[in-house]
PADRENNU-322071 format. One record per residue (C-alpha): x, y negated, z negated; residue in three letters. Coordinates in steps of 0.2 Angstrom, whole numbers, padded with zeros to 4 digits, always signed. Each point is the difference from the previous one (the first is absolute). Example, Ala and Ser with C-alpha at 12.3 -4.5 7.8 and 13.67 -1.06 7.14 Angstrom:
2
+0062+0022-0039ALA +0006-0017+0003SER 
***
This chain:
265
-0159-0091+0045UNK -0016+0004-0011UNK -0015-0011+0001UNK -0014-0003-0011UNK -0016-0006+0008UNK -0017-0006-0006UNK -0014-0006+0012UNK -0016-0007-0006UNK -0015-0005+0011UNK -0016-0007-0006UNK -0015-0004+0011UNK -0014-0011-0007UNK -0016-0005+0008UNK -0013-0014-0003UNK -0014+0012+0001UNK -0001+0019-0003UNK +0006+0011+0014UNK -0012+0014+0005UNK +0012+0012+0007UNK +0019-0001+0006UNK +0013+0010+0007UNK +0019-0002-0003UNK +0014+0008+0010UNK +0015+0001-0011UNK +0018+0003+0006UNK +0008-0003-0017UNK +0010+0016-0002UNK +0017+0002+0007UNK +0008+0016+0005UNK +0017+0009-0003UNK +0011-0002+0016UNK +0019+0001+0004UNK +0001-0018-0007UNK -0012+0000-0015UNK -0004+0012-0014UNK -0016-0003-0010UNK +0005+0003-0018UNK -0019-0003-0006UNK -0014-0009+0007UNK -0018-0003-0006UNK -0016-0008+0007UNK -0013-0008-0012UNK -0016-0001+0009UNK -0019-0003-0004UNK -0003+0019+0003UNK +0009+0015+0005UNK +0004+0002+0019UNK +0009+0014+0009UNK +0016-0003+0010UNK +0000+0003+0019UNK +0011-0004+0015UNK -0004-0013+0012UNK +0005+0002+0020UNK +0018-0007-0004UNK +0004+0012-0015UNK -0004-0013-0013UNK -0008+0005-0016UNK -0017-0007+0000UNK -0013-0002-0014UNK -0018-0005+0006UNK -0010-0006-0015UNK -0019-0002+0002UNK -0010-0009-0013UNK -0018+0001+0003UNK -0006-0007-0017UNK -0002-0020-0002UNK +0016-0008-0005UNK +0007-0018-0003UNK +0018+0004+0000UNK +0013+0013+0006UNK +0016+0003-0009UNK +0015+0010+0008UNK +0017+0004-0008UNK +0014+0010+0007UNK +0016+0002-0010UNK +0016+0011+0000UNK +0018+0002+0001UNK +0010+0004+0016UNK +0018+0004+0004UNK +0007-0008+0016UNK +0015+0007+0009UNK +0009-0017+0004UNK +0013+0008+0012UNK -0013+0008+0012UNK -0004-0012+0015UNK -0009+0012+0011UNK -0014+0012-0003UNK -0003+0015+0011UNK -0018+0006+0005UNK -0007+0017+0007UNK -0013-0009+0008UNK +0001-0009+0017UNK +0003-0019-0001UNK -0010-0002+0017UNK -0017-0005-0007UNK +0009-0015-0007UNK +0003-0006+0018UNK -0019-0004-0001UNK -0006-0018-0003UNK -0015-0008-0009UNK -0009-0016-0002UNK +0011-0007-0014UNK +0016+0006+0008UNK -0003-0003+0019UNK +0015-0009+0009UNK -0005-0014+0011UNK +0011-0007+0013UNK +0009-0012-0012UNK +0005+0015-0012UNK +0005+0011+0015UNK +0012-0014+0007UNK +0006-0003-0018UNK +0005+0019-0002UNK +0009+0001+0017UNK +0010-0017-0003UNK +0007+0008-0017UNK +0001+0018+0005UNK +0004-0001+0019UNK +0003+0018+0005UNK +0005+0006-0017UNK -0010+0011-0010UNK +0011+0003-0015UNK +0000-0005-0018UNK +0011-0015+0003UNK -0012-0007+0013UNK -0015+0003-0012UNK +0010-0008-0014UNK +0003-0016+0011UNK -0020+0000+0004UNK -0004+0001-0018UNK +0011-0015-0004UNK -0007-0010+0014UNK -0018+0003-0005UNK +0005-0005-0018UNK +0007-0016+0007UNK -0014-0003+0011UNK -0014+0004-0013UNK +0006-0006-0017UNK -0009+0007-0015UNK -0015-0011-0003UNK -0015+0007-0011UNK -0016-0007+0005UNK +0005-0003+0019UNK -0010+0015+0005UNK -0014+0011-0005UNK -0002+0019-0003UNK -0008+0001+0018UNK +0013-0010+0008UNK +0009+0009+0016UNK +0018+0002+0004UNK -0002-0013+0014UNK -0010-0012-0010UNK +0014+0000-0014UNK +0013-0001+0013UNK -0007-0015+0009UNK -0003-0009-0017UNK +0018+0003-0004UNK -0003+0005-0018UNK -0007+0015-0011UNK +0002+0012-0013UNK +0007+0018-0001UNK -0015+0007+0009UNK +0003-0012+0014UNK +0018+0003+0001UNK -0003+0018+0001UNK -0014-0001+0014UNK +0011-0012+0010UNK +0015+0014-0001UNK -0011+0014+0004UNK -0007-0009+0015UNK +0017-0004+0007UNK +0008+0018-0004UNK -0015+0008+0008UNK +0001-0011+0016UNK +0018+0006+0002UNK -0006+0018-0001UNK +0007+0003-0018UNK -0013+0009-0012UNK -0003-0011-0015UNK -0012+0001-0015UNK -0006-0010-0014UNK +0005+0004-0018UNK -0009-0007-0015UNK +0008+0002-0018UNK +0009-0009-0013UNK +0017-0010-0001UNK +0011-0003-0015UNK +0005-0018+0002UNK +0006-0015-0012UNK -0008-0013+0012UNK -0016-0004-0009UNK -0007-0009+0016UNK -0002+0017+0009UNK -0014+0012-0007UNK +0007+0018-0005UNK -0013+0007+0011UNK +0008+0000+0017UNK +0000+0006+0018UNK +0014+0004+0012UNK +0002+0009+0017UNK +0009+0016+0004UNK +0006+0005+0018UNK +0005+0016+0007UNK +0018+0000+0006UNK +0008+0016+0006UNK -0001+0011-0015UNK -0013-0008-0012UNK -0009-0015-0008UNK +0010-0015-0004UNK -0006-0015-0010UNK -0002-0018+0006UNK -0005-0012-0014UNK -0003-0017+0010UNK -0006-0010-0015UNK +0017+0003-0009UNK +0011+0004+0015UNK +0004+0017-0008UNK +0004+0017+0010UNK +0005+0010-0016UNK -0016+0005-0010UNK +0009+0000-0017UNK -0014-0007-0010UNK -0014+0004+0010UNK -0014+0013-0005UNK -0011+0007+0014UNK -0019+0002-0003UNK -0006+0003+0018UNK +0003-0001+0019UNK -0011-0004+0014UNK -0002-0010+0017UNK -0003-0016-0010UNK -0006-0007-0016UNK -0017+0008+0001UNK +0006+0017+0001UNK +0012-0002-0015UNK -0006-0013-0012UNK -0001+0006-0018UNK -0018-0005-0003UNK -0014-0002+0013UNK -0018+0000-0003UNK -0019-0003+0006UNK -0015-0004-0011UNK -0018-0004+0001UNK -0006-0016-0010UNK +0010-0009-0014UNK +0001-0017+0009UNK +0017-0009-0002UNK +0015+0010-0005UNK +0015-0004-0009UNK +0016+0012+0000UNK +0014-0002-0012UNK +0015+0011+0003UNK +0015+0001-0012UNK +0016+0011+0005UNK +0015+0002-0011UNK +0015+0009+0006UNK +0016+0001-0010UNK +0017+0010+0000UNK +0002+0012-0014UNK +0017+0000-0007UNK +0007+0018-0003UNK +0010+0002-0016UNK +0013+0013+0000UNK +0005+0007-0016UNK +0017+0007-0004UNK 
***
């Protein structure tokens, strides 16, 4: 499958911002499952790419002059291997046994994981866990905030893809299974779900397997991966800090579509 993606983010401020710094993980990488055909960033200034501790492509953009808005655009085309269900990795998965504030498992999440997985530590058990979490935490925009933890969202019984992913990570790690947060894009016909998306990957035997709790999917056929990390803060596409500016407004627009490939005879 060939996907076309455009992601526009605009920050506007009530007053001028004196200085700001943006950490951008808006550039996908080639892998066993995805091939980047073309990709481009349009930013207020040229920024050199680097690697973060998880191997993601990171651009750090600093604006020292006063500004009242920031406009960030990423767009390109990617080919997805719809038949590949697992991705190998030359790096150890063990760092993803660590927890974080957003993905820590409390007693309720640990008990939930044990109840649905028992002694099993395979794909079937994690698929059952994924489905149980989706049932326990229906997709509910506005039910949580960007700083909500896995335990808080689980206790509230509702959330969005970020919360679903954090809850799955908490459960998997409590079972001794390395698991990581994935940010990216999803090609979907459901207008109620944003194309900007998050899901989990768990290490089982020979590689990373996907678990999209929000959509109850274990085959990442329409998923484009941007970045990975322990939680949302490690992998979110845009994260920044500023001095001044007053009230802030953020507008994000993401368009993901499947490109029909025409064969000529």
